[in-house]
N, C-alpha and C positions, 0 to 999 in steps of 0.2 A: 205272619202278622204280629205286630207289637201293639199293645194297648198302653197308653200313657195317661196317668192321672196326676194332675197338679193340685197342690194345696198350699195354703199359707198366705195368700193375698189378703189385702184389707186396706183400711184407711189409717194413715200415719201422718204425723206432722213432719214438716221439713226438718231435717237433721236427725230424724229417727231411724229405726232399723226394722227390717223384716227378714224372715227366712222363708224362702219358697222350697217346696219339695216336689219331686216328680218321681213317681214309682212306675216302673215298667213291668209288664207281664207278657207272656207269650213267647215269641221267638227271640229271646234276649241274648242267646249265645252268639248270635251273628252280629250283634251291635258293635260298631266301632267307635262312633262318636255320638255323644249326647250334647245337646246345646239348648241354651235359652235364647229365645227371640222375644221381642216386644213390639206392640203396635199401638200407637196413640191415635186418637180420632183424627181422621183426615191425612194420616201419614202412612208411609209404606212400612211393612214389617221389617224390622232390622235385627241384626245379630247383636247379642249382648255378651254371651260367653259360651265357651264350649270346652269339652273335656273328652280325652280319649278314654275309652272304657278299660282298656288293658293297662296302658302305661301311665294313665293319670296326667298326661300333658294338658296344660290349660291354655286357653286363648281368650282374650278380652277385647271388647271394643274400647277405643280410646276414651270414650265418654264415661266409662265405668271403672277404668283401671284405678286401683288404689282404694276403691270404695266397695266393690263387689268381689266376692270370692265364690268360685264354683268348686264343688267337691262331689265325690260319689262314694257310695257304700256298695261295693259289688255284691256282698252277701245279701243285702236287702234289695238289690236292683233299684236303688234309689239315688237320685242326683239332687243336690241342694244348690241354692243360690242364697248366700248370705249377703244382704244388702245393708250397708251402713251409710251414714251421712246422706240420707235420701234428699233429693231435690225435687222441686215442682216438676221439672222436665222428665223425671223418671216415671211420672204417671202414665200408665198404659196397661193393656192386657198383656200378660206375660205367658208365653207358650213354651213348652218343652218339645223337643223334636229329636228324632233319632235318624242317624245316617249310617248305612253299611259301609260307605267308602271313607276316604280320608276327610280331614277337617275341611270345611268349606263355609264361606260366610254368606252365601246367598240362600235364601229360604227355599228356592225352587229345587235345591239339590237334596232336600231331606225327605226321608221315606215315610215317616209316621209323625203324627202330631197329637198333642193333647188338646183338651178343650179350652184351655186358657184359664188364667186366674187374674182378677182385676187388682191392680195396685194403684192406689190413689194417695198422692202426697199433697197435703194441704198446708197453707201458710199460717 
């Protein structure tokens, strides 16, 4: 079992920035990929960014490339999502997730999920 706790969400104006954190505990040695997903009201949960835990390889959705940066601190078992130049359409609940297998963009392939943190971008 892996427990995930997100933090850092909030209300920000368009063009602003936020940094999300996700701290893992439990069976963390077997983690291979950590990722951020988001879900806006009435929409499906979508992949935002992912990172391999050992090699640090990163993956991004096209909609956030160049604006969001995913990183991790292995010693702290913590993953981050630095979000810059936020847009109205970035408003969503952001979830972190863990997968024991290789990187995958579909939410159904992830083994553990956090409770989510709300990000609201206002005009």
